[in-house]
C-alpha positions in Angstrom: -16.2 -7.2 -6.4 -13.4 -4.7 -6.3 -10.3 -6.1 -4.6 -7.7 -3.5 -4.8 -8.8 0.3 -4.6 -6.1 1.9 -4.7 -5.8 1.2 -8.3 -8.8 3.1 -8.9 -8.8 6.6 -10.1 -11.0 9.4 -9.2 -13.8 9.8 -12.1 -13.9 6.3 -12.8 -16.9 4.8 -13.6 -18.0 2.0 -11.1 -20.7 -0.7 -10.9 -23.0 -0.7 -7.4 -23.6 -4.7 -7.0 -27.2 -3.8 -5.9 -27.6 -7.8 -4.2 -24.8 -6.6 -2.2 -26.5 -3.1 -0.8 -30.3 -4.3 -0.6 -30.0 -4.7 3.0 -28.5 -1.1 4.3 -30.1 1.3 1.7 -33.3 3.1 1.9 -35.7 1.6 -0.7 -35.8 5.1 -2.6 -32.4 4.7 -3.3 -32.3 0.7 -4.5 -34.9 1.6 -6.9 -33.0 4.1 -8.3 -29.7 1.9 -8.4 -32.1 -1.0 -9.9 -32.3 1.9 -12.8 -28.8 2.9 -13.2 -26.5 1.2 -11.0 -23.6 3.3 -12.1 -21.8 6.2 -10.6 -18.4 8.3 -10.7 -15.6 7.3 -7.8 -15.2 11.0 -6.1 -13.7 10.2 -3.2 -12.9 7.8 0.1 -14.5 7.6 3.6 -13.3 6.3 6.5 -15.8 4.2 7.8 -14.3 2.3 10.6 -10.9 1.8 12.1 -9.0 -0.8 9.2 -11.8 -0.1 6.3 -12.6 2.8 3.4 -15.6 3.5 1.9 -15.7 4.9 -2.0 -17.5 7.8 -2.5 -19.8 7.7 -5.7 -21.6 10.4 -7.5 -24.2 8.6 -8.6 -26.1 9.6 -12.4 -29.1 10.8 -10.6 -26.7 13.1 -8.9 -26.9 12.5 -5.3 -23.3 11.0 -3.3 -23.6 7.9 -1.4 -20.1 5.8 0.0 -20.0 2.4 -0.4 -17.7 -0.5 0.7 -15.1 -2.3 -2.0 -16.9 -5.1 -1.9 -20.3 -4.0 -2.8 -18.7 -2.1 -6.2 -17.6 -3.7 -9.5 -15.5 -2.0 -12.4 -16.9 -1.3 -15.4 -16.2 -1.8 -19.0 -16.5 2.1 -20.0 -14.6 5.1 -18.2 -13.6 8.2 -18.7 -10.4 8.9 -20.4 -9.9 4.9 -21.3 -7.9 4.1 -24.2 -8.9 1.3 -26.0 
């Protein structure tokens, strides 16, 4: 779970926690996420009066927004130096 999205950077790879989204996403999208739950952060979306959604470009080419608690950081990110 992401606790502070202000530390994320555009193009950072994130992982969708499928168990957290299975009740709100279409079955077709869930099946795709089960195959590859990663996506690249491409922006933010105001989803209600006090929360932001994180917009991911998924590996299948579509974009979808998620709440912070529905995502986690991955260990591999573009530009990351070990």
